C-alpha positions in Angstrom: 131.9 129.7 148.6 133.6 129.5 145.2 134.7 125.9 145.8 131.1 125.0 146.7 129.8 126.7 143.5 132.5 124.9 141.4 131.6 121.5 142.9 127.8 122.1 142.4 128.4 123.1 138.7 130.7 120.0 138.2 128.0 117.7 139.7 125.3 119.4 137.5 127.4 118.9 134.3 128.1 115.3 135.3 124.4 114.6 135.8 123.5 116.3 132.6 126.1 114.3 130.7 124.8 111.0 132.2 121.2 111.9 131.3 122.3 112.8 127.7 124.2 109.4 127.4 121.1 107.5 128.7 118.8 109.4 126.3 121.1 108.6 123.3 121.2 104.9 124.3 117.4 104.8 124.5 117.1 106.4 121.0 119.7 104.0 119.6 117.6 101.0 121.1 114.5 102.3 119.4 116.2 102.6 116.0 117.6 99.1 116.4 114.1 97.8 117.0 112.8 99.6 113.9 115.7 98.2 111.8 114.8 94.7 112.9 111.1 95.1 112.0 111.9 96.7 108.6 114.2 93.7 107.9 111.2 91.3 108.5 108.5 93.5 106.9 107.9 90.9 104.1 106.8 88.4 106.7 104.1 90.8 108.0 102.9 91.5 104.4 102.6 87.8 103.7 100.6 87.4 106.8 98.3 90.3 105.9 97.8 88.9 102.4 96.9 85.5 103.9 94.2 87.0 106.1 92.8 89.0 103.2 92.7 85.9 101.0 90.6 84.0 103.6 88.1 87.0 103.8 87.9 87.2 100.0 87.1 83.5 99.8 84.3 84.0 102.4 82.9 86.9 100.3 82.9 84.9 97.1 80.9 82.2 98.8 78.4 84.6 100.3 74.9 85.0 98.7 73.1 87.0 101.4 73.0 90.8 100.7 73.7 92.2 104.2 76.2 89.4 105.0 77.9 90.3 101.7 77.9 93.9 102.9 79.6 93.0 106.2 82.2 90.8 104.5 83.0 93.5 101.9 83.2 96.1 104.7 85.7 93.9 106.6 87.8 93.6 103.4 87.7 97.4 103.1 89.0 97.7 106.7 91.8 95.3 105.8 92.7 97.1 102.6 92.3 100.6 103.8 95.9 101.0 105.1 97.2 98.3 102.7 96.0 99.0 99.1 94.1 102.1 98.2 92.5 100.8 95.0 91.4 97.5 96.6 89.8 99.4 99.5 87.9 101.6 97.0 86.7 98.4 95.1 85.2 96.9 98.3 83.7 100.2 99.3 81.9 100.1 96.0 80.7 96.6 96.7 79.4 97.9 100.1 77.7 100.9 98.5 76.0 98.7 95.9 74.8 96.2 98.6 73.5 99.0 100.8 71.7 100.7 97.9 70.1 97.3 96.9 68.6 96.9 100.4 67.7 100.6 100.8 70.0 101.3 103.7 70.9 104.9 103.0 73.0 105.4 106.2 75.3 102.5 105.3 75.6 103.7 101.7 76.4 107.3 102.8 78.9 105.9 105.4 80.8 104.0 102.7 80.7 107.0 100.3 82.1 109.3 103.0 84.8 106.7 103.7 85.6 106.5 100.0 85.9 110.3 99.9 88.3 110.1 102.9 90.5 107.6 101.0 90.5 109.9 98.0 91.6 112.9 100.0 94.3 110.9 101.6 95.6 110.0 98.1 95.5 113.7 97.0 92.3 113.2 94.9 90.6 116.3 96.4 88.2 116.9 93.4 86.9 113.3 93.5 86.6 113.4 97.3 84.5 116.6 97.3 82.4 115.2 94.4 81.6 112.1 96.4 80.7 114.1 99.5 78.4 116.4 97.4 76.4 113.3 96.4 75.4 112.6 100.0 72.1 114.0 101.2 72.9 115.0 104.8 69.3 115.4 105.7 68.8 111.6 105.3 71.7 110.4 107.4 72.3 110.1 111.1 74.6 108.6 113.7 77.8 107.1 112.5 77.2 108.0 108.9 76.8 111.7 109.8 79.9 111.7 111.9 81.9 110.1 109.1 80.6 112.7 106.7 81.8 115.5 109.0 85.2 113.7 109.5 85.7 113.3 105.7 84.7 116.9 105.0 87.0 118.2 107.8 89.9 116.1 106.3 89.5 117.1 102.7 89.0 120.7 103.5 92.1 120.7 105.8 94.1 119.0 103.1 93.1 121.6 100.4 93.7 124.4 102.8 97.2 123.1 103.6 98.4 122.1 100.2 96.7 124.7 97.9 99.1 127.4 96.6 96.1 129.9 96.4 95.6 132.1 99.5 91.8 132.2 98.9 91.6 128.5 99.1 93.7 128.4 102.2 91.4 130.7 104.1 88.1 129.4 102.8 88.8 125.7 103.2 90.6 126.3 106.5 87.5 127.8 108.0 85.4 124.9 106.6 87.8 122.3 108.1 87.4 124.0 111.6 83.6 124.1 111.3 83.4 120.4 110.5 85.7 119.5 113.3 83.5 121.4 115.7 80.5 119.4 114.5 82.4 116.2 115.1 83.2 117.3 118.7 79.5 118.3 119.2 77.9 115.1 117.9 80.4 112.2 118.1 80.8 109.8 121.0 83.6 111.2 123.2 85.0 107.7 123.5 85.3 107.2 119.7 88.6 107.5 117.8 87.1 110.1 115.5 86.2 112.3 118.5 89.6 111.8 120.2 91.6 112.6 117.0 89.8 115.8 116.4 89.8 116.8 120.1 93.6 116.2 120.4 94.3 118.1 117.2 92.1 121.0 118.3 93.9 121.3 121.7 97.3 121.0 120.0 96.4 123.8 117.6 95.4 125.9 120.6 98.7 125.2 122.4 97.1 123.5 125.3 99.6 120.6 125.6 98.5 119.6 129.1 94.9 119.0 128.0 95.9 117.4 124.7 98.2 115.0 126.5 95.4 114.0 128.9 93.2 113.2 125.8 96.1 111.1 124.4 96.5 109.3 127.8 92.8 108.5 127.7 93.0 107.3 124.1 96.1 105.2 124.7 94.4 103.3 127.6 91.6 102.2 125.2 93.5 100.8 122.3 95.1 97.4 122.0 98.9 97.5 122.1 100.4 96.9 118.7 97.2 97.4 116.8 96.7 99.8 113.9 94.8 102.1 116.3 97.8 101.9 118.6 100.0 103.2 115.8 97.8 106.2 115.3 97.6 107.1 119.0 101.4 106.6 119.2 101.9 109.0 116.3 99.8 111.7 118.0 101.8 111.1 121.2 104.9 111.7 119.3 103.4 115.1 118.2 102.7 115.9 121.9 106.4 115.4 122.8 107.5 117.2 119.7 105.5 120.3 120.9 107.2 120.0 124.3 110.7 119.6 122.7 111.2 116.2 124.4 113.5 114.6 121.8 113.9 111.2 123.5 110.2 110.5 124.0 109.6 111.8 120.5 111.7 109.0 119.1 110.3 106.4 121.5 106.7 107.0 120.4 107.5 107.6 116.8 109.3 104.2 116.9 106.2 102.6 118.5 104.0 104.0 115.7 106.4 102.8 112.9 106.8 99.3 114.4 103.0 98.9 114.9 102.4 100.1 111.3 104.9 97.6 109.8 103.6 94.7 112.0 100.1 95.4 110.8 101.1 95.4 107.1 100.3 99.2 106.7 101.5 100.6 103.4 100.3 104.2 104.0 103.0 105.1 106.5 103.1 108.6 107.7 105.1 107.7 110.8 108.0 106.2 108.9 108.2 109.4 106.7 108.3 111.5 109.9 111.0 109.3 111.4 113.1 109.7 108.3 112.7 113.4 108.5 113.8 113.5 112.2 116.8 111.4 111.3 117.8 113.9 108.6 117.8 116.6 111.3 120.2 114.4 113.3 122.3 114.0 110.2 121.8 110.2 110.2 121.7 110.2 106.4 122.2 106.5 105.7 119.4 105.4 108.0 117.1 108.2 106.8 117.7 107.2 103.2 116.9 103.5 104.0 113.7 104.5 105.8 112.5 107.0 103.1 113.1 104.4 100.4 111.1 101.9 102.4 108.3 104.4 102.8 108.4 105.3 99.1 108.0 101.7 98.1 105.1 101.3 100.5 103.4 104.5 99.2 103.8 103.3 95.6 102.3 100.0 96.5 99.4 101.7 98.4 98.8 104.1 95.5 99.0 107.4 97.3 100.0 110.3 95.1 99.9 112.7 98.0 102.3 110.6 100.1 104.7 110.2 97.2 104.7 114.0 96.6 105.4 114.5 100.4 108.3 112.0 100.1 109.9 113.6 97.1 111.3 116.8 98.9 112.9 114.6 101.5 114.5 112.4 98.9 115.8 115.5 97.3 117.2 116.8 100.6 118.9 113.4 101.2 120.3 113.5 97.7 121.7 117.0 98.4 123.2 115.7 101.7 124.8 112.8 99.9 126.1 115.2 97.2 127.6 117.5 99.9 129.2 114.6 101.6 130.6 113.4 98.3 132.0 116.8 97.5 133.5 117.0 101.0 135.0 113.5 100.5 136.4 114.6 97.1 138.0 117.7 98.6 139.4 115.6 101.5 140.7 113.1 98.9 142.5 115.8 96.9 144.1 117.2 100.1 145.1 113.7 101.0 146.7 113.1 97.6 148.7 116.4 97.9 149.8 115.4 101.4 150.8 112.0 100.1 152.9 113.5 97.3 154.8 115.7 99.7 155.3 112.8 102.0 156.5 110.6 99.1 159.2 113.2 98.3 160.2 113.3 101.9 160.2 109.5 102.0 162.5 109.3 98.9 165.0 111.6 100.7 164.8 109.6 103.8 165.4 106.3 101.9 168.5 107.8 100.4 169.9 108.6 103.9 168.7 105.4 105.3 170.6 103.5 102.6 173.8 105.1 103.7 173.2 104.2 107.3 172.2 100.7 106.6 175.7 99.2 106.4 176.7 100.9 109.6 173.5 99.6 111.3 174.1 96.1 109.9 177.6 96.1 111.4 176.3 97.5 114.7 173.6 94.9 114.6 176.1 92.1 114.2 178.1 93.4 117.1 174.9 93.7 119.1 173.8 90.2 118.2 177.2 88.8 119.3 176.8 90.7 122.6 173.3 89.4 123.0 174.4 85.8 122.5 177.1 86.2 125.1 174.6 87.9 127.4 172.1 85.0 126.8 174.7 82.5 127.7 175.6 84.4 130.9 171.9 84.6 131.7 171.5 80.9 131.2 174.4 80.2 133.5 173.0 82.6 136.0 169.5 81.0 135.7 171.0 77.5 136.3 172.8 78.8 139.4 169.7 80.5 140.6 167.7 77.3 140.1 170.3 75.3 142.0 170.3 77.9 144.8 166.5 77.8 144.9 166.6 74.0 145.2 169.2 74.2 148.0 167.1 76.9 149.8 164.0 74.7 149.5 165.9 71.7 150.9 167.2 74.0 153.7 163.7 75.2 154.5 162.4 71.6 154.5 165.2 70.4 156.8 164.6 73.4 159.1 160.9 72.7 159.3 161.6 69.0 160.1 164.2 70.1 162.7 161.8 72.5 164.3 159.1 69.8 164.4 161.6 67.2 165.7 162.7 69.6 168.5 159.0 70.3 169.3 158.3 66.5 169.5 161.5 65.9 171.5 160.7 68.7 174.0 157.1 67.5 174.4 158.0 63.8 174.9 161.1 64.4 177.1 159.0 66.5 179.5 156.2 63.9 179.6 158.8 61.1 179.9 160.4 62.7 182.9 157.0 63.3 184.6 155.9 59.7 183.8 159.1 58.3 185.2 158.8 60.4 188.3 155.3 59.0 188.9 156.5 55.4 188.3 159.3 55.9 190.9 156.7 57.2 193.4 154.5 54.2 192.7 157.3 51.7 193.0 158.2 53.2 196.4 154.5 52.9 197.4 154.5 49.2 196.3 157.8 48.6 198.2 156.3 50.1 201.4 153.2 47.9 200.9 155.3 44.8 200.4 157.5 45.7 203.4 154.5 46.2 205.7 153.0 42.9 204.5 156.3 41.0 205.1 156.8 42.6 208.5 153.3 41.7 209.5 153.5 38.2 208.2 150.7 38.8 205.8 151.9 36.3 203.2 148.5 35.4 201.9 147.5 39.0 201.1 151.0 39.6 199.6 150.5 36.6 197.3 147.1 37.8 196.3 148.5 41.2 195.3 151.3 39.6 193.3 148.9 37.4 191.4 146.8 40.2 189.8 147.5 41.6 186.4 145.8 44.9 187.2 149.2 46.7 187.7 150.3 46.0 184.1 146.9 46.9 182.6 146.6 50.1 184.5 150.1 51.3 183.8 149.8 50.3 180.1 146.6 52.2 179.8 148.1 55.2 181.5 151.1 55.0 179.1 148.8 55.0 176.1 146.7 57.9 177.5 149.9 60.0 178.0 151.1 59.1 174.5 147.6 59.9 172.9 147.4 63.2 174.7 150.9 64.3 173.8 150.6 63.2 170.1 147.2 64.9 169.6 148.6 68.0 171.3 151.3 68.0 168.6 149.0 66.9 165.7 145.5 68.0 166.6 144.2 67.3 163.1 145.9 63.9 162.7 142.6 61.9 162.8 141.0 64.0 160.1 144.0 63.9 157.8 144.6 60.2 158.4 141.0 59.4 157.5 141.2 61.6 154.4 143.8 59.1 153.1 141.3 56.2 153.4 138.2 55.3 151.4 135.0 56.3 153.3 134.0 52.8 154.4 137.5 52.1 155.9 137.8 55.3 157.9 138.4 55.0 161.7 136.5 56.6 164.5 138.7 57.1 167.7 137.2 56.1 171.1 137.0 59.8 172.1 138.3 63.1 170.9 141.5 62.9 173.1 142.2 59.1 172.6 143.5 57.0 169.7 142.8 53.3 169.0 145.5 50.7 168.3 145.5 51.3 164.5 145.9 55.0 164.9 148.7 54.6 167.5 150.6 52.4 165.0 150.5 55.2 162.4 151.1 57.9 165.0 154.4 56.1 165.7 155.1 55.9 162.0 154.4 59.7 161.8 157.0 60.2 164.6 159.6 58.2 162.5 159.3 54.8 164.2 158.6 52.6 161.2 160.0 49.1 162.2 157.2 46.8 163.1 159.3 45.1 165.8 159.9 48.4 167.6 156.2 49.4 167.3 155.2 46.0 168.8 157.5 46.5 171.7 156.1 49.9 172.4 152.4 49.0 172.0 152.8 45.5 173.5 151.3 43.8 170.4 152.6 41.0 168.3 154.5 41.8 165.1 151.8 40.0 163.1 149.2 42.3 164.5 151.2 45.4 163.6 151.8 44.0 160.1 148.0 43.2 159.6 147.0 46.7 160.6 149.5 48.3 158.3 148.5 46.1 155.3 144.8 46.7 155.9 145.3 50.5 155.9 147.4 50.4 152.7 144.8 48.2 151.0 142.1 50.9 151.8 144.2 53.8 150.8 142.9 56.4 148.2 146.5 57.2 147.2 148.0 53.8 146.5 149.9 51.3 148.7 153.4 52.6 147.9 152.6 56.3 148.8 150.3 55.7 151.8 152.9 55.7 154.7 154.9 58.5 153.0 151.6 60.6 153.0 151.1 59.6 156.7 154.6 60.9 157.5 153.8 64.2 155.8 150.7 64.9 158.0 151.2 68.3 159.4 150.2 69.8 162.8 
């Protein structure tokens, strides 16, 4: 029972360790991706500025009032996360165009958006002043929803940042009221509705419902867009509420990357990422990210964002100071240790000097002994090499002797059987001749003696016995022989158990019969024929004429 419990705990700890390592690797990959995008951020800013320049050129050429409104509104959308002051300028152009053509809804929409930008930048008085100028009885639809959204935002900001308790309570209630109006009147598919809905559910602690809203929202935004950055930031908040650190970093990284790729200067996600890195004590990366965010916020022109960044910069500075103090303390301790070790080293040097002469003399004696040992080793190595060579020769001779014995046994046995058959056949011929002579059958006897079939039959039988015996000893001879020839000169035997004349010549050479005269006697061919076959094979060899027959002799069974 205890062993089972111990094994279960061990497996549990192992699995937990593996999951932790995988989570850390995933977070590290996210941070590497963010580093890469930050390094190339200037390229995305240049691209953003190029797009804006094209739109400004189109606006400068526009004469029509409502067309001018649409172009100016598009420029506001581009500048809104990029440069606060420029976004306000083009909203003023939109407001003027809408006022000129009597479209109060569009004018109120742009004023409410202007108020939203002001509250984002910490300009709460200006924001509330702009919203106070809007006659809510005269607006409807999108303009009314934007008015509610802007009021909810500025009231929420005042309630959060104000140091006065009265303002906290009063504006907190107003912010909740305007959020409820957004939920009551806005299109449930709109970003305004989804933001407020998710915030409300998060505040209520209903993370299941708030995540469902985020899932719905995520499915309806383009991956990598500015809207995707916003929904990714809210998804980070969902996982933060659940305490899921890994997915927190994944979605916070998605938000940061999307912001930078879209040239966004008002970067709340990057500030949050730097804050999370501080909690992990990744000071260097947190400092780089917060400096990047600070530069972007200064360019955007957001006082509120800069004021939010300042405490984190202070914290980072304190961390650096603490690290520096710790490093200074460690340095002092190290210097003290070095001083003590230096004194010990001086003492050691004194004693080492006394022993140096003794060691030098011992070293000389050792070097002499090593030289003598090296000479002995060289002599031993030479003897071993000679012995190895002799052993190799012995093994080669043994192999050749075994093979020769094998060949001798095979051919002696076959020779005895073949001679026995020839004795029997000669006796049969003697009986036939005797009977023919006794019977006076001289004509039949002459006819028998005239035919050459005896020689042809016995010669073919001799070759068949030789082929069978040789291929039994060297079953792969044909393949290895052909491997020594170029493809077009390779020889195909009449059958798998027979050789042709050329192969029999080289089979005899493999058996050690190399003289062309002896080969011609055995195969009943002329010496010229033997010579021509050998010359033709050497000419077609892939290994050269001089080595060909030696390679044939080396063919193994």
